[in-house]
C-alpha positions in Angstrom: 94.5 108.6 92.0 94.9 107.4 95.6 96.6 104.7 97.6 94.8 103.4 100.7 96.8 102.7 103.8 96.0 99.3 105.3 93.6 100.7 107.9 91.9 102.9 105.4 91.3 100.0 103.0 89.9 97.8 105.8 87.7 100.6 107.2 86.4 101.6 103.8 85.2 98.0 103.1 84.2 97.1 106.7 83.4 100.2 108.7 83.4 103.3 106.5 82.1 105.5 109.4 85.7 105.4 110.8 87.0 107.4 107.8 87.1 111.1 107.8 84.8 113.0 105.4 87.8 114.2 103.5 89.1 110.7 103.1 85.7 109.5 101.8 85.5 112.4 99.4 88.9 111.4 97.9 88.0 107.7 97.7 84.7 108.4 96.0 86.4 110.7 93.5 89.0 108.0 92.7 86.4 105.3 92.5 84.8 107.1 89.5 88.1 106.8 87.6 89.0 103.3 88.9 92.0 104.8 90.5 91.9 103.3 94.0 95.1 101.3 94.8 96.1 99.1 97.7 99.7 97.9 98.1 100.1 94.2 98.3 102.0 94.8 101.6 98.6 95.7 103.1 97.4 92.1 102.6 100.5 90.9 104.5 99.9 93.5 107.2 96.2 92.5 107.5 97.1 88.8 107.7 99.5 89.6 110.6 96.8 91.6 112.4 94.4 88.7 112.1 97.0 86.2 113.2 97.8 88.3 116.3 94.0 88.7 116.9 94.3 92.5 116.7 91.7 92.3 113.9 88.7 90.0 113.9 86.8 89.5 110.7 83.3 88.2 110.2 84.5 85.8 107.5 87.8 84.0 107.0 90.8 86.0 105.8 91.0 84.3 102.5 87.4 85.0 101.8 87.7 88.6 102.8 90.8 89.1 100.6 89.1 87.3 97.7 86.0 89.5 98.0 88.2 92.6 98.1 90.0 91.5 95.0 86.7 91.2 93.1 85.8 94.8 93.6 85.9 96.5 90.2 87.5 99.8 91.3 90.1 98.3 93.7 93.5 97.8 92.2 96.2 95.8 94.1 99.7 97.2 93.5 102.5 94.5 93.7 105.7 95.4 95.3 108.2 95.6 92.5 111.9 96.2 92.7 111.6 99.9 92.2 109.1 100.3 95.0 111.2 98.0 97.3 114.4 100.1 96.7 112.6 103.4 97.0 111.1 102.3 100.3 114.6 101.9 101.7 115.8 105.2 100.3 113.0 107.5 101.4 114.2 110.9 102.6 114.4 111.4 106.4 112.7 112.0 108.8 110.6 108.8 108.6 110.1 105.9 111.0 111.4 102.5 110.1 108.1 100.5 109.8 108.7 98.5 106.5 105.0 98.3 105.6 104.5 102.0 105.9 107.6 102.7 103.9 106.4 100.4 101.1 103.0 102.0 101.1 104.6 105.5 100.9 106.9 104.4 98.1 103.9 102.9 96.3 102.0 106.2 96.5 105.1 108.1 95.3 105.6 105.7 92.4 102.0 106.3 91.3 102.2 110.1 92.1 99.0 109.4 94.1 97.6 110.8 97.4 97.9 108.4 100.3 94.7 108.1 102.4 95.8 107.5 106.0 95.1 108.4 109.6 98.7 107.7 110.6 100.1 110.9 112.1 103.6 109.9 111.3 102.7 109.6 107.6 100.5 112.7 107.7 103.5 114.7 109.0 105.9 113.3 106.5 106.5 116.1 104.0 107.5 114.0 101.0 104.1 112.3 100.4 100.7 113.8 99.7 98.9 112.2 102.7 95.2 113.0 103.3 92.9 112.4 106.2 
């Protein structure tokens, strides 16, 4: 079981060459079991990137998200109260980015590996981060 960080989710669907071989291996293994998760905070984060023009899509954001939601193996994980609370109470040291904290808390809630290129997360000892 894996959780994709926002950039890993976008890259896997739009530009998989940007992923590491190890990340792709983990994703392909999880696909076979329908155990690929994306936190709903990633939709929020993606929308902000598009709004700030830091991410340009070939189709509209609504269409891109709708298309992603229709992928059989991709599961969107809502932010429930337990994940929200856990994201605030993660052990130090960890930076304060709320989206990253929610994604980490989501991976911990599922006891899943977190696919990310983010060095801060990769160096965080309390989550199984893979790149």
